[in-house]
C-alpha positions as CSV (number, residue, x, y, z in Angstrom):
1,M,59.4,52.7,108.3
2,S,59.7,49.3,106.7
3,D,60.9,46.2,108.5
4,L,63.8,46.0,106.4
5,L,65.0,49.6,107.2
6,E,64.4,49.3,110.8
7,R,66.6,46.2,110.8
8,L,69.2,47.8,108.8
9,R,69.2,50.8,111.2
10,G,69.4,48.3,114.1
11,R,72.6,47.1,112.8
12,G,74.3,50.5,112.3
13,W,74.3,50.0,108.6
14,R,75.4,53.2,106.8
15,M,72.2,54.5,105.2
16,T,73.2,56.4,102.0
17,A,70.3,57.6,99.6
18,Q,71.1,54.9,97.2
19,R,71.0,52.1,100.0
20,R,67.7,53.5,101.4
21,V,66.0,53.5,98.0
22,V,67.0,49.8,97.5
23,A,65.7,49.0,100.8
24,E,62.5,50.9,100.3
25,V,61.9,49.1,97.0
26,L,62.2,45.8,98.5
27,D,59.7,46.4,101.4
28,G,56.5,44.4,101.5
29,E,55.2,41.1,101.7
30,H,55.6,38.5,98.8
31,V,58.4,40.8,97.3
32,H,60.7,38.7,95.0
33,L,62.3,41.0,92.6
34,T,65.1,40.4,90.2
35,A,68.0,42.9,90.5
36,D,67.0,44.4,87.2
37,E,63.4,45.1,88.7
38,V,64.9,46.5,91.9
39,H,66.9,49.0,89.8
40,A,64.0,50.0,87.5
41,R,61.9,50.9,90.5
42,A,64.8,52.7,92.4
43,V,65.4,54.7,89.3
44,T,62.0,56.3,89.7
45,R,62.6,57.5,93.1
46,L,66.5,58.2,92.5
47,P,67.1,58.7,88.9
48,E,70.9,58.9,89.3
49,I,71.1,55.4,90.9
50,S,73.3,53.0,88.8
51,R,72.7,49.5,88.2
52,A,76.2,48.6,89.7
53,T,75.1,50.2,93.0
54,V,71.9,48.3,93.0
55,Y,73.7,44.9,92.5
56,N,76.3,45.8,95.0
57,T,73.8,46.8,97.6
58,L,71.7,43.7,97.0
59,G,74.9,41.7,97.4
60,E,75.6,43.6,100.8
61,L,72.3,42.7,102.0
62,V,72.5,39.0,101.1
63,T,75.9,38.9,103.0
64,L,74.3,40.5,106.0
65,G,71.4,37.9,105.9
66,E,68.8,40.7,105.6
67,V,67.6,39.7,102.2
68,L,67.3,36.1,100.6
69,E,68.6,35.2,97.2
70,V,66.0,33.1,95.6
71,S,66.8,30.9,92.7
72,T,63.6,28.7,91.9
73,D,64.4,28.0,88.2
74,R,66.7,29.1,85.5
75,R,65.4,32.5,85.5
76,A,67.2,35.5,87.1
77,K,67.8,35.3,91.0
78,R,65.3,37.1,92.9
79,Y,65.5,39.0,96.2
80,D,63.4,38.2,99.2
81,P,63.4,40.8,102.1
82,N,61.5,38.1,104.3
83,A,64.6,36.7,105.6
84,H,63.8,36.6,109.2
85,H,60.6,34.6,108.9
86,P,60.9,31.0,108.1
87,H,58.8,30.3,104.9
88,Q,58.9,28.3,101.7
89,H,58.0,29.6,98.2
90,L,55.2,28.6,95.8
91,V,56.3,29.4,92.0
92,C,54.1,29.5,88.9
93,A,55.7,27.3,86.3
94,R,54.3,29.5,83.5
95,C,55.1,33.3,84.4
96,G,57.5,32.7,87.5
97,A,55.3,34.5,90.1
98,I,56.4,33.6,93.6
99,R,54.6,33.7,96.9
100,D,55.8,33.3,100.4
101,V,53.8,30.1,102.0
102,H,54.0,28.7,105.5
103,P,53.0,25.0,105.3
104,A,52.2,23.1,108.4
105,G,54.5,21.0,110.0
106,N,58.4,21.0,110.1
107,P,60.1,19.9,106.8
108,L,63.4,19.5,108.8
109,A,61.9,17.1,111.2
110,D,60.1,15.2,108.2
111,L,63.4,13.9,107.0
112,P,63.9,10.5,108.4
113,D,67.3,9.7,110.1
114,S,67.7,6.8,107.4
115,E,67.6,9.6,104.6
116,R,70.0,11.8,106.4
117,F,73.3,9.8,105.6
118,G,75.0,10.9,108.7
119,F,74.6,14.8,108.0
120,T,73.7,17.2,110.6
121,V,70.8,19.1,108.6
122,S,70.4,22.7,109.7
123,D,68.2,24.0,107.1
124,V,65.6,22.9,104.5
125,E,64.3,24.7,101.2
126,V,60.9,23.5,99.8
127,T,59.5,25.0,96.5
128,Y,56.1,24.2,95.6
129,R,55.4,24.5,91.7
130,G,52.0,25.0,90.0
131,V,50.1,27.5,87.9
132,C,48.8,30.7,89.2
133,P,45.1,31.9,88.8
134,N,46.3,34.6,86.1
135,C,47.9,31.9,84.0
136,A,45.3,29.3,84.5
137,S,42.5,31.6,83.2
138,A,44.9,32.8,80.2
C-alpha cells in the first residue's frame, strides 16, 4: 500500500473507489502531476471517473495537507504527495519537469534577522531552475 493511502486510512478518510484511484495515481517519488494528468491516469484504472471528481479529490487532499499544490511557473498547478517530507523543487526551464531535492542546510535559518522585517517566518519555498538532461541533449 502506498504511503499516501496509508496516511489517508490513518486519518479515517472515507475511501471510495474514485478517491482510492486518485491516491494510487499520486503514489511514488518525484510525482508532480497536473490535475489533467491525474485524470488521464485515473481513467485507465476506473473508466467512469469524472474530471470533476478528480479535481474535487485533489482539492480535498490539499485541504487535508496530504498533498501539496505546486506552482513553479505559469503552467498548470501540479500535485505533490510528498507533503510530509521537507524538500524543495528543481524545475526544468524548458519542459517543466520537476524533481524533489533536499539541499543541505536550513533555508529558514539562512534568512538574516535584518531581512525578516519583523516577520515570524514559519515556512520557506525554494525553487531551483535549470535545464534537465533530456532537454540539454535535444
